[in-house]
mmCIF file of the N, C-alpha and C atoms, coordinates in Angstrom:
data_MODEL
# 
_entry.id   MODEL 
# 
loop_
_atom_site.group_PDB 
_atom_site.id 
_atom_site.type_symbol 
_atom_site.label_atom_id 
_atom_site.label_alt_id 
_atom_site.label_comp_id 
_atom_site.label_asym_id 
_atom_site.label_entity_id 
_atom_site.label_seq_id 
_atom_site.pdbx_PDB_ins_code 
_atom_site.Cartn_x 
_atom_site.Cartn_y 
_atom_site.Cartn_z 
_atom_site.occupancy 
_atom_site.B_iso_or_equiv 
_atom_site.pdbx_formal_charge 
_atom_site.auth_seq_id 
_atom_site.auth_comp_id 
_atom_site.auth_asym_id 
_atom_site.auth_atom_id 
_atom_site.pdbx_PDB_model_num 
ATOM 1   N N  . MET A 1 1  ? 0.851   -1.164 0.053   1.00 0.00 ? 1  MET A N  1 
ATOM 2   C CA . MET A 1 1  ? -0.028  -0.061 -0.135  1.00 0.00 ? 1  MET A CA 1 
ATOM 3   C C  . MET A 1 1  ? 0.987   1.208  -0.036  1.00 0.00 ? 1  MET A C  1 
ATOM 4   N N  . GLN A 1 2  ? 0.433   2.197  -0.813  1.00 0.00 ? 2  GLN A N  1 
ATOM 5   C CA . GLN A 1 2  ? 1.136   3.362  -1.025  1.00 0.00 ? 2  GLN A CA 1 
ATOM 6   C C  . GLN A 1 2  ? 1.039   4.471  0.135   1.00 0.00 ? 2  GLN A C  1 
ATOM 7   N N  . GLU A 1 3  ? 1.839   5.048  0.751   1.00 0.00 ? 3  GLU A N  1 
ATOM 8   C CA . GLU A 1 3  ? 1.698   5.865  1.778   1.00 0.00 ? 3  GLU A CA 1 
ATOM 9   C C  . GLU A 1 3  ? 1.276   7.189  1.251   1.00 0.00 ? 3  GLU A C  1 
ATOM 10  N N  . PRO A 1 4  ? 0.307   7.813  2.022   1.00 0.00 ? 4  PRO A N  1 
ATOM 11  C CA . PRO A 1 4  ? -0.323  9.056  1.543   1.00 0.00 ? 4  PRO A CA 1 
ATOM 12  C C  . PRO A 1 4  ? 0.641   10.248 1.389   1.00 0.00 ? 4  PRO A C  1 
ATOM 13  N N  . SER A 1 5  ? 0.440   10.958 0.297   1.00 0.00 ? 5  SER A N  1 
ATOM 14  C CA . SER A 1 5  ? 1.279   12.307 0.132   1.00 0.00 ? 5  SER A CA 1 
ATOM 15  C C  . SER A 1 5  ? 1.101   13.484 1.252   1.00 0.00 ? 5  SER A C  1 
ATOM 16  N N  . ALA A 1 6  ? 1.975   14.295 1.464   1.00 0.00 ? 6  ALA A N  1 
ATOM 17  C CA . ALA A 1 6  ? 2.011   15.457 2.090   1.00 0.00 ? 6  ALA A CA 1 
ATOM 18  C C  . ALA A 1 6  ? 0.687   16.084 1.878   1.00 0.00 ? 6  ALA A C  1 
ATOM 19  N N  . GLU A 1 7  ? 0.211   16.246 0.560   1.00 0.00 ? 7  GLU A N  1 
ATOM 20  C CA . GLU A 1 7  ? -1.017  16.923 0.386   1.00 0.00 ? 7  GLU A CA 1 
ATOM 21  C C  . GLU A 1 7  ? -2.262  16.250 0.831   1.00 0.00 ? 7  GLU A C  1 
ATOM 22  N N  . ASP A 1 8  ? -2.235  14.913 0.836   1.00 0.00 ? 8  ASP A N  1 
ATOM 23  C CA . ASP A 1 8  ? -3.339  14.150 1.137   1.00 0.00 ? 8  ASP A CA 1 
ATOM 24  C C  . ASP A 1 8  ? -3.349  14.161 2.757   1.00 0.00 ? 8  ASP A C  1 
ATOM 25  N N  . LYS A 1 9  ? -2.257  14.328 3.481   1.00 0.00 ? 9  LYS A N  1 
ATOM 26  C CA . LYS A 1 9  ? -2.297  14.405 4.927   1.00 0.00 ? 9  LYS A CA 1 
ATOM 27  C C  . LYS A 1 9  ? -2.726  15.874 5.275   1.00 0.00 ? 9  LYS A C  1 
ATOM 28  N N  . ARG A 1 10 ? -2.283  16.826 4.544   1.00 0.00 ? 10 ARG A N  1 
ATOM 29  C CA . ARG A 1 10 ? -2.906  18.137 5.011   1.00 0.00 ? 10 ARG A CA 1 
ATOM 30  C C  . ARG A 1 10 ? -4.326  18.189 4.806   1.00 0.00 ? 10 ARG A C  1 
ATOM 31  N N  . LEU A 1 11 ? -4.781  17.766 3.652   1.00 0.00 ? 11 LEU A N  1 
ATOM 32  C CA . LEU A 1 11 ? -6.282  17.775 3.475   1.00 0.00 ? 11 LEU A CA 1 
ATOM 33  C C  . LEU A 1 11 ? -7.064  16.946 4.486   1.00 0.00 ? 11 LEU A C  1 
ATOM 34  N N  . ALA A 1 12 ? -6.447  15.863 4.985   1.00 0.00 ? 12 ALA A N  1 
ATOM 35  C CA . ALA A 1 12 ? -7.188  14.987 5.979   1.00 0.00 ? 12 ALA A CA 1 
ATOM 36  C C  . ALA A 1 12 ? -7.174  15.834 7.340   1.00 0.00 ? 12 ALA A C  1 
ATOM 37  N N  . ARG A 1 13 ? -6.126  16.511 7.535   1.00 0.00 ? 13 ARG A N  1 
ATOM 38  C CA . ARG A 1 13 ? -6.079  17.388 8.769   1.00 0.00 ? 13 ARG A CA 1 
ATOM 39  C C  . ARG A 1 13 ? -7.114  18.378 8.806   1.00 0.00 ? 13 ARG A C  1 
ATOM 40  N N  . ARG A 1 14 ? -7.384  18.975 7.493   1.00 0.00 ? 14 ARG A N  1 
ATOM 41  C CA . ARG A 1 14 ? -8.365  19.970 7.365   1.00 0.00 ? 14 ARG A CA 1 
ATOM 42  C C  . ARG A 1 14 ? -9.763  19.540 7.606   1.00 0.00 ? 14 ARG A C  1 
ATOM 43  N N  . ALA A 1 15 ? -9.983  18.308 6.950   1.00 0.00 ? 15 ALA A N  1 
ATOM 44  C CA . ALA A 1 15 ? -11.257 17.648 7.085   1.00 0.00 ? 15 ALA A CA 1 
ATOM 45  C C  . ALA A 1 15 ? -11.525 17.239 8.526   1.00 0.00 ? 15 ALA A C  1 
ATOM 46  N N  . ARG A 1 16 ? -10.620 16.813 9.283   1.00 0.00 ? 16 ARG A N  1 
ATOM 47  C CA . ARG A 1 16 ? -10.805 16.580 10.605  1.00 0.00 ? 16 ARG A CA 1 
ATOM 48  C C  . ARG A 1 16 ? -11.113 17.895 11.515  1.00 0.00 ? 16 ARG A C  1 
ATOM 49  N N  . LEU A 1 17 ? -10.493 18.865 11.033  1.00 0.00 ? 17 LEU A N  1 
ATOM 50  C CA . LEU A 1 17 ? -10.824 20.275 11.765  1.00 0.00 ? 17 LEU A CA 1 
ATOM 51  C C  . LEU A 1 17 ? -12.188 20.661 11.383  1.00 0.00 ? 17 LEU A C  1 
ATOM 52  N N  . VAL A 1 18 ? -12.583 20.533 10.078  1.00 0.00 ? 18 VAL A N  1 
ATOM 53  C CA . VAL A 1 18 ? -14.033 20.815 9.899   1.00 0.00 ? 18 VAL A CA 1 
ATOM 54  C C  . VAL A 1 18 ? -15.052 19.946 10.625  1.00 0.00 ? 18 VAL A C  1 
ATOM 55  N N  . GLY A 1 19 ? -14.679 18.855 10.693  1.00 0.00 ? 19 GLY A N  1 
ATOM 56  C CA . GLY A 1 19 ? -15.614 17.812 11.468  1.00 0.00 ? 19 GLY A CA 1 
ATOM 57  C C  . GLY A 1 19 ? -15.770 18.309 12.784  1.00 0.00 ? 19 GLY A C  1 
ATOM 58  N N  . ILE A 1 20 ? -14.549 18.549 13.611  1.00 0.00 ? 20 ILE A N  1 
ATOM 59  C CA . ILE A 1 20 ? -14.653 19.112 14.840  1.00 0.00 ? 20 ILE A CA 1 
ATOM 60  C C  . ILE A 1 20 ? -15.372 20.368 15.155  1.00 0.00 ? 20 ILE A C  1 
ATOM 61  N N  . VAL A 1 21 ? -15.167 21.319 14.151  1.00 0.00 ? 21 VAL A N  1 
ATOM 62  C CA . VAL A 1 21 ? -15.945 22.564 14.007  1.00 0.00 ? 21 VAL A CA 1 
ATOM 63  C C  . VAL A 1 21 ? -17.346 22.555 14.094  1.00 0.00 ? 21 VAL A C  1 
ATOM 64  N N  . ILE A 1 22 ? -17.872 21.509 13.159  1.00 0.00 ? 22 ILE A N  1 
ATOM 65  C CA . ILE A 1 22 ? -19.240 21.378 13.041  1.00 0.00 ? 22 ILE A CA 1 
ATOM 66  C C  . ILE A 1 22 ? -19.727 20.838 14.404  1.00 0.00 ? 22 ILE A C  1 
ATOM 67  N N  . ALA A 1 23 ? -19.230 19.764 14.929  1.00 0.00 ? 23 ALA A N  1 
ATOM 68  C CA . ALA A 1 23 ? -19.621 19.161 16.032  1.00 0.00 ? 23 ALA A CA 1 
ATOM 69  C C  . ALA A 1 23 ? -19.732 20.078 17.292  1.00 0.00 ? 23 ALA A C  1 
ATOM 70  N N  . VAL A 1 24 ? -18.633 20.892 17.295  1.00 0.00 ? 24 VAL A N  1 
ATOM 71  C CA . VAL A 1 24 ? -18.503 21.664 18.643  1.00 0.00 ? 24 VAL A CA 1 
ATOM 72  C C  . VAL A 1 24 ? -19.641 22.946 18.522  1.00 0.00 ? 24 VAL A C  1 
ATOM 73  N N  . THR A 1 25 ? -19.607 23.417 17.442  1.00 0.00 ? 25 THR A N  1 
ATOM 74  C CA . THR A 1 25 ? -20.528 24.374 16.980  1.00 0.00 ? 25 THR A CA 1 
ATOM 75  C C  . THR A 1 25 ? -22.058 23.887 17.443  1.00 0.00 ? 25 THR A C  1 
ATOM 76  N N  . MET A 1 26 ? -22.444 22.866 16.862  1.00 0.00 ? 26 MET A N  1 
ATOM 77  C CA . MET A 1 26 ? -23.586 22.282 17.022  1.00 0.00 ? 26 MET A CA 1 
ATOM 78  C C  . MET A 1 26 ? -23.997 22.136 18.563  1.00 0.00 ? 26 MET A C  1 
ATOM 79  N N  . LEU A 1 27 ? -23.079 21.519 19.310  1.00 0.00 ? 27 LEU A N  1 
ATOM 80  C CA . LEU A 1 27 ? -22.977 21.269 20.729  1.00 0.00 ? 27 LEU A CA 1 
ATOM 81  C C  . LEU A 1 27 ? -23.321 22.687 21.502  1.00 0.00 ? 27 LEU A C  1 
ATOM 82  N N  . LEU A 1 28 ? -22.274 23.721 21.182  1.00 0.00 ? 28 LEU A N  1 
ATOM 83  C CA . LEU A 1 28 ? -22.498 25.074 21.804  1.00 0.00 ? 28 LEU A CA 1 
ATOM 84  C C  . LEU A 1 28 ? -23.851 25.656 21.203  1.00 0.00 ? 28 LEU A C  1 
ATOM 85  N N  . TRP A 1 29 ? -24.169 25.535 20.190  1.00 0.00 ? 29 TRP A N  1 
ATOM 86  C CA . TRP A 1 29 ? -25.344 26.300 19.804  1.00 0.00 ? 29 TRP A CA 1 
ATOM 87  C C  . TRP A 1 29 ? -26.724 25.675 20.446  1.00 0.00 ? 29 TRP A C  1 
ATOM 88  N N  . MET A 1 30 ? -26.738 24.370 20.450  1.00 0.00 ? 30 MET A N  1 
ATOM 89  C CA . MET A 1 30 ? -27.992 23.601 21.440  1.00 0.00 ? 30 MET A CA 1 
ATOM 90  C C  . MET A 1 30 ? -27.820 24.058 22.747  1.00 0.00 ? 30 MET A C  1 
ATOM 91  N N  . GLY A 1 31 ? -26.696 24.175 23.372  1.00 0.00 ? 31 GLY A N  1 
ATOM 92  C CA . GLY A 1 31 ? -26.500 24.567 24.753  1.00 0.00 ? 31 GLY A CA 1 
ATOM 93  C C  . GLY A 1 31 ? -26.993 25.919 25.092  1.00 0.00 ? 31 GLY A C  1 
ATOM 94  N N  . ALA A 1 32 ? -26.621 26.827 23.952  1.00 0.00 ? 32 ALA A N  1 
ATOM 95  C CA . ALA A 1 32 ? -27.096 28.275 24.186  1.00 0.00 ? 32 ALA A CA 1 
ATOM 96  C C  . ALA A 1 32 ? -28.402 28.428 23.954  1.00 0.00 ? 32 ALA A C  1 
ATOM 97  N N  . GLN A 1 33 ? -29.094 27.713 23.205  1.00 0.00 ? 33 GLN A N  1 
ATOM 98  C CA . GLN A 1 33 ? -30.704 27.684 22.983  1.00 0.00 ? 33 GLN A CA 1 
ATOM 99  C C  . GLN A 1 33 ? -31.358 26.942 24.115  1.00 0.00 ? 33 GLN A C  1 
ATOM 100 N N  . TRP A 1 34 ? -30.716 26.090 24.851  1.00 0.00 ? 34 TRP A N  1 
ATOM 101 C CA . TRP A 1 34 ? -31.285 25.681 26.122  1.00 0.00 ? 34 TRP A CA 1 
ATOM 102 C C  . TRP A 1 34 ? -31.034 26.612 27.379  1.00 0.00 ? 34 TRP A C  1 
ATOM 103 N N  . ILE A 1 35 ? -29.941 27.019 27.378  1.00 0.00 ? 35 ILE A N  1 
ATOM 104 C CA . ILE A 1 35 ? -29.553 27.872 28.509  1.00 0.00 ? 35 ILE A CA 1 
ATOM 105 C C  . ILE A 1 35 ? -29.957 29.149 28.574  1.00 0.00 ? 35 ILE A C  1 
ATOM 106 N N  . GLY A 1 36 ? -30.105 29.752 27.299  1.00 0.00 ? 36 GLY A N  1 
ATOM 107 C CA . GLY A 1 36 ? -30.595 31.162 27.011  1.00 0.00 ? 36 GLY A CA 1 
ATOM 108 C C  . GLY A 1 36 ? -31.780 31.707 27.973  1.00 0.00 ? 36 GLY A C  1 
ATOM 109 N N  . PRO A 1 37 ? -32.925 30.842 27.647  1.00 0.00 ? 37 PRO A N  1 
ATOM 110 C CA . PRO A 1 37 ? -34.198 31.262 28.242  1.00 0.00 ? 37 PRO A CA 1 
ATOM 111 C C  . PRO A 1 37 ? -34.187 31.131 29.814  1.00 0.00 ? 37 PRO A C  1 
ATOM 112 N N  . LYS A 1 38 ? -33.455 29.903 30.200  1.00 0.00 ? 38 LYS A N  1 
ATOM 113 C CA . LYS A 1 38 ? -33.341 29.621 31.609  1.00 0.00 ? 38 LYS A CA 1 
ATOM 114 C C  . LYS A 1 38 ? -32.585 30.944 32.463  1.00 0.00 ? 38 LYS A C  1 
ATOM 115 N N  . MET A 1 39 ? -31.551 31.395 31.777  1.00 0.00 ? 39 MET A N  1 
ATOM 116 C CA . MET A 1 39 ? -30.743 32.511 32.439  1.00 0.00 ? 39 MET A CA 1 
ATOM 117 C C  . MET A 1 39 ? -31.673 33.796 32.169  1.00 0.00 ? 39 MET A C  1 
ATOM 118 N N  . GLY A 1 40 ? -32.673 33.853 31.430  1.00 0.00 ? 40 GLY A N  1 
ATOM 119 C CA . GLY A 1 40 ? -33.236 35.002 31.191  1.00 0.00 ? 40 GLY A CA 1 
ATOM 120 C C  . GLY A 1 40 ? -32.791 36.172 30.148  1.00 0.00 ? 40 GLY A C  1 
ATOM 121 N N  . LEU A 1 41 ? -31.862 35.402 29.372  1.00 0.00 ? 41 LEU A N  1 
ATOM 122 C CA . LEU A 1 41 ? -31.420 36.223 28.350  1.00 0.00 ? 41 LEU A CA 1 
ATOM 123 C C  . LEU A 1 41 ? -32.371 36.676 27.231  1.00 0.00 ? 41 LEU A C  1 
ATOM 124 N N  . GLU A 1 42 ? -32.323 37.993 26.734  1.00 0.00 ? 42 GLU A N  1 
ATOM 125 C CA . GLU A 1 42 ? -33.210 38.456 25.834  1.00 0.00 ? 42 GLU A CA 1 
ATOM 126 C C  . GLU A 1 42 ? -32.980 37.798 24.658  1.00 0.00 ? 42 GLU A C  1 
ATOM 127 N N  . ALA A 1 43 ? -33.948 37.781 23.636  1.00 0.00 ? 43 ALA A N  1 
ATOM 128 C CA . ALA A 1 43 ? -33.945 37.207 22.426  1.00 0.00 ? 43 ALA A CA 1 
ATOM 129 C C  . ALA A 1 43 ? -32.919 37.673 21.555  1.00 0.00 ? 43 ALA A C  1 
ATOM 130 N N  . ARG A 1 44 ? -32.476 38.965 21.642  1.00 0.00 ? 44 ARG A N  1 
ATOM 131 C CA . ARG A 1 44 ? -31.331 39.333 20.785  1.00 0.00 ? 44 ARG A CA 1 
ATOM 132 C C  . ARG A 1 44 ? -30.137 38.969 21.200  1.00 0.00 ? 44 ARG A C  1 
ATOM 133 N N  . PHE A 1 45 ? -29.837 38.536 22.349  1.00 0.00 ? 45 PHE A N  1 
ATOM 134 C CA . PHE A 1 45 ? -28.620 37.942 22.722  1.00 0.00 ? 45 PHE A CA 1 
ATOM 135 C C  . PHE A 1 45 ? -28.501 36.534 22.201  1.00 0.00 ? 45 PHE A C  1 
ATOM 136 N N  . VAL A 1 46 ? -29.727 35.666 22.381  1.00 0.00 ? 46 VAL A N  1 
ATOM 137 C CA . VAL A 1 46 ? -29.501 34.404 21.941  1.00 0.00 ? 46 VAL A CA 1 
ATOM 138 C C  . VAL A 1 46 ? -29.591 34.442 20.385  1.00 0.00 ? 46 VAL A C  1 
ATOM 139 N N  . PHE A 1 47 ? -30.059 35.571 19.894  1.00 0.00 ? 47 PHE A N  1 
ATOM 140 C CA . PHE A 1 47 ? -29.856 35.480 18.375  1.00 0.00 ? 47 PHE A CA 1 
ATOM 141 C C  . PHE A 1 47 ? -28.422 35.469 17.978  1.00 0.00 ? 47 PHE A C  1 
ATOM 142 N N  . LEU A 1 48 ? -27.613 36.236 18.740  1.00 0.00 ? 48 LEU A N  1 
ATOM 143 C CA . LEU A 1 48 ? -25.952 36.448 18.433  1.00 0.00 ? 48 LEU A CA 1 
ATOM 144 C C  . LEU A 1 48 ? -25.437 35.021 18.547  1.00 0.00 ? 48 LEU A C  1 
ATOM 145 N N  . PHE A 1 49 ? -26.048 34.023 19.106  1.00 0.00 ? 49 PHE A N  1 
ATOM 146 C CA . PHE A 1 49 ? -25.437 32.579 19.142  1.00 0.00 ? 49 PHE A CA 1 
ATOM 147 C C  . PHE A 1 49 ? -25.649 31.970 17.755  1.00 0.00 ? 49 PHE A C  1 
ATOM 148 N N  . ASP A 1 50 ? -27.096 32.377 17.178  1.00 0.00 ? 50 ASP A N  1 
ATOM 149 C CA . ASP A 1 50 ? -27.682 31.632 16.116  1.00 0.00 ? 50 ASP A CA 1 
ATOM 150 C C  . ASP A 1 50 ? -26.486 32.326 15.086  1.00 0.00 ? 50 ASP A C  1 
ATOM 151 N N  . LEU A 1 51 ? -26.318 33.549 15.020  1.00 0.00 ? 51 LEU A N  1 
ATOM 152 C CA . LEU A 1 51 ? -25.345 34.108 13.931  1.00 0.00 ? 51 LEU A CA 1 
ATOM 153 C C  . LEU A 1 51 ? -23.929 33.607 13.983  1.00 0.00 ? 51 LEU A C  1 
ATOM 154 N N  . ALA A 1 52 ? -23.427 33.373 15.170  1.00 0.00 ? 52 ALA A N  1 
ATOM 155 C CA . ALA A 1 52 ? -22.171 32.704 15.340  1.00 0.00 ? 52 ALA A CA 1 
ATOM 156 C C  . ALA A 1 52 ? -22.199 31.431 14.774  1.00 0.00 ? 52 ALA A C  1 
ATOM 157 N N  . ALA A 1 53 ? -23.238 30.508 15.080  1.00 0.00 ? 53 ALA A N  1 
ATOM 158 C CA . ALA A 1 53 ? -23.273 29.260 14.620  1.00 0.00 ? 53 ALA A CA 1 
ATOM 159 C C  . ALA A 1 53 ? -23.365 29.388 12.997  1.00 0.00 ? 53 ALA A C  1 
ATOM 160 N N  . LEU A 1 54 ? -24.110 30.108 12.447  1.00 0.00 ? 54 LEU A N  1 
ATOM 161 C CA . LEU A 1 54 ? -24.295 30.346 10.954  1.00 0.00 ? 54 LEU A CA 1 
ATOM 162 C C  . LEU A 1 54 ? -22.960 30.647 10.571  1.00 0.00 ? 54 LEU A C  1 
ATOM 163 N N  . ALA A 1 55 ? -22.111 31.484 11.037  1.00 0.00 ? 55 ALA A N  1 
ATOM 164 C CA . ALA A 1 55 ? -20.717 31.921 10.588  1.00 0.00 ? 55 ALA A CA 1 
ATOM 165 C C  . ALA A 1 55 ? -19.894 30.666 10.607  1.00 0.00 ? 55 ALA A C  1 
ATOM 166 N N  . ALA A 1 56 ? -19.928 29.893 11.780  1.00 0.00 ? 56 ALA A N  1 
ATOM 167 C CA . ALA A 1 56 ? -19.140 28.662 11.690  1.00 0.00 ? 56 ALA A CA 1 
ATOM 168 C C  . ALA A 1 56 ? -19.475 27.603 10.761  1.00 0.00 ? 56 ALA A C  1 
ATOM 169 N N  . PHE A 1 57 ? -20.747 27.445 10.530  1.00 0.00 ? 57 PHE A N  1 
ATOM 170 C CA . PHE A 1 57 ? -20.959 26.504 9.428   1.00 0.00 ? 57 PHE A CA 1 
ATOM 171 C C  . PHE A 1 57 ? -20.759 26.952 8.105   1.00 0.00 ? 57 PHE A C  1 
ATOM 172 N N  . PHE A 1 58 ? -20.874 28.281 7.821   1.00 0.00 ? 58 PHE A N  1 
ATOM 173 C CA . PHE A 1 58 ? -20.548 28.717 6.471   1.00 0.00 ? 58 PHE A CA 1 
ATOM 174 C C  . PHE A 1 58 ? -19.014 28.602 6.392   1.00 0.00 ? 58 PHE A C  1 
ATOM 175 N N  . TRP A 1 59 ? -18.076 28.807 7.306   1.00 0.00 ? 59 TRP A N  1 
ATOM 176 C CA . TRP A 1 59 ? -16.716 28.570 7.259   1.00 0.00 ? 59 TRP A CA 1 
ATOM 177 C C  . TRP A 1 59 ? -16.502 27.015 6.925   1.00 0.00 ? 59 TRP A C  1 
ATOM 178 N N  . ALA A 1 60 ? -17.275 26.242 7.588   1.00 0.00 ? 60 ALA A N  1 
ATOM 179 C CA . ALA A 1 60 ? -17.003 24.801 7.272   1.00 0.00 ? 60 ALA A CA 1 
ATOM 180 C C  . ALA A 1 60 ? -17.506 24.409 5.843   1.00 0.00 ? 60 ALA A C  1 
ATOM 181 N N  . LEU A 1 61 ? -18.558 25.024 5.609   1.00 0.00 ? 61 LEU A N  1 
ATOM 182 C CA . LEU A 1 61 ? -18.957 24.706 4.111   1.00 0.00 ? 61 LEU A CA 1 
ATOM 183 C C  . LEU A 1 61 ? -17.788 25.069 2.963   1.00 0.00 ? 61 LEU A C  1 
ATOM 184 N N  . VAL A 1 62 ? -17.254 26.221 3.290   1.00 0.00 ? 62 VAL A N  1 
ATOM 185 C CA . VAL A 1 62 ? -16.273 26.857 2.393   1.00 0.00 ? 62 VAL A CA 1 
ATOM 186 C C  . VAL A 1 62 ? -14.967 26.156 2.477   1.00 0.00 ? 62 VAL A C  1 
ATOM 187 N N  . VAL A 1 63 ? -14.695 25.713 3.516   1.00 0.00 ? 63 VAL A N  1 
ATOM 188 C CA . VAL A 1 63 ? -13.305 24.672 3.660   1.00 0.00 ? 63 VAL A CA 1 
ATOM 189 C C  . VAL A 1 63 ? -13.660 23.392 3.086   1.00 0.00 ? 63 VAL A C  1 
ATOM 190 N N  . THR A 1 64 ? -14.793 23.003 3.269   1.00 0.00 ? 64 THR A N  1 
ATOM 191 C CA . THR A 1 64 ? -15.094 21.572 2.608   1.00 0.00 ? 64 THR A CA 1 
ATOM 192 C C  . THR A 1 64 ? -15.001 21.712 1.073   1.00 0.00 ? 64 THR A C  1 
ATOM 193 N N  . TYR A 1 65 ? -15.684 22.854 0.701   1.00 0.00 ? 65 TYR A N  1 
ATOM 194 C CA . TYR A 1 65 ? -15.489 22.951 -0.923  1.00 0.00 ? 65 TYR A CA 1 
ATOM 195 C C  . TYR A 1 65 ? -14.215 23.002 -1.353  1.00 0.00 ? 65 TYR A C  1 
ATOM 196 N N  . GLN A 1 66 ? -13.219 23.800 -0.657  1.00 0.00 ? 66 GLN A N  1 
ATOM 197 C CA . GLN A 1 66 ? -11.825 23.857 -0.968  1.00 0.00 ? 66 GLN A CA 1 
ATOM 198 C C  . GLN A 1 66 ? -11.245 22.523 -0.937  1.00 0.00 ? 66 GLN A C  1 
ATOM 199 N N  . ILE A 1 67 ? -11.431 21.696 0.074   1.00 0.00 ? 67 ILE A N  1 
ATOM 200 C CA . ILE A 1 67 ? -10.863 20.473 0.318   1.00 0.00 ? 67 ILE A CA 1 
ATOM 201 C C  . ILE A 1 67 ? -11.402 19.551 -1.023  1.00 0.00 ? 67 ILE A C  1 
ATOM 202 N N  . TRP A 1 68 ? -12.796 19.740 -1.510  1.00 0.00 ? 68 TRP A N  1 
ATOM 203 C CA . TRP A 1 68 ? -13.247 18.839 -2.403  1.00 0.00 ? 68 TRP A CA 1 
ATOM 204 C C  . TRP A 1 68 ? -12.500 19.330 -3.738  1.00 0.00 ? 68 TRP A C  1 
ATOM 205 N N  . ARG A 1 69 ? -12.360 20.588 -4.090  1.00 0.00 ? 69 ARG A N  1 
ATOM 206 C CA . ARG A 1 69 ? -11.714 21.174 -5.314  1.00 0.00 ? 69 ARG A CA 1 
ATOM 207 C C  . ARG A 1 69 ? -10.288 20.722 -5.275  1.00 0.00 ? 69 ARG A C  1 
ATOM 208 N N  . ARG A 1 70 ? -9.534  20.678 -4.302  1.00 0.00 ? 70 ARG A N  1 
ATOM 209 C CA . ARG A 1 70 ? -7.987  20.292 -4.287  1.00 0.00 ? 70 ARG A CA 1 
ATOM 210 C C  . ARG A 1 70 ? -8.141  18.755 -4.565  1.00 0.00 ? 70 ARG A C  1 
ATOM 211 N N  . ARG A 1 71 ? -8.935  17.904 -3.970  1.00 0.00 ? 71 ARG A N  1 
ATOM 212 C CA . ARG A 1 71 ? -8.750  16.612 -4.348  1.00 0.00 ? 71 ARG A CA 1 
ATOM 213 C C  . ARG A 1 71 ? -9.299  16.318 -5.734  1.00 0.00 ? 71 ARG A C  1 
ATOM 214 N N  . GLN A 1 72 ? -10.069 17.083 -6.319  1.00 0.00 ? 72 GLN A N  1 
ATOM 215 C CA . GLN A 1 72 ? -10.525 16.974 -7.817  1.00 0.00 ? 72 GLN A CA 1 
ATOM 216 C C  . GLN A 1 72 ? -9.147  17.405 -8.544  1.00 0.00 ? 72 GLN A C  1 
ATOM 217 N N  . ASP A 1 73 ? -8.536  18.343 -8.148  1.00 0.00 ? 73 ASP A N  1 
ATOM 218 C CA . ASP A 1 73 ? -7.419  18.737 -8.793  1.00 0.00 ? 73 ASP A CA 1 
ATOM 219 C C  . ASP A 1 73 ? -6.310  17.870 -9.018  1.00 0.00 ? 73 ASP A C  1 
ATOM 220 N N  . ASN A 1 74 ? -6.059  17.200 -7.848  1.00 0.00 ? 74 ASN A N  1 
ATOM 221 C CA . ASN A 1 74 ? -5.091  16.274 -7.575  1.00 0.00 ? 74 ASN A CA 1 
ATOM 222 C C  . ASN A 1 74 ? -5.216  14.870 -8.329  1.00 0.00 ? 74 ASN A C  1 
ATOM 223 N N  . GLU A 1 75 ? -6.478  14.540 -8.535  1.00 0.00 ? 75 GLU A N  1 
ATOM 224 C CA . GLU A 1 75 ? -6.796  13.304 -9.282  1.00 0.00 ? 75 GLU A CA 1 
ATOM 225 C C  . GLU A 1 75 ? -6.704  13.501 -10.672 1.00 0.00 ? 75 GLU A C  1 
ATOM 226 N N  . GLY A 1 76 ? -6.803  14.584 -11.253 1.00 0.00 ? 76 GLY A N  1 
ATOM 227 C CA . GLY A 1 76 ? -6.918  14.732 -12.720 1.00 0.00 ? 76 GLY A CA 1 
ATOM 228 C C  . GLY A 1 76 ? -5.852  15.819 -13.071 1.00 0.00 ? 76 GLY A C  1 
# 
């Protein structure tokens, strides 16, 4: 079996980072949605958590697209 190239290892590291960001973002967002009303936070503050989660998910989408494009370029 052939050892993965440095580029493949780099892409795998980025993919793992994306997975971690998605999982942590989801957990933090769900926690904020649950804790916010219990702490009596106004809706506008809880909405900030929504925007932060959307930003993290958008970043993950962009990086995933970049990984996909690089893998397509490496194959052909």
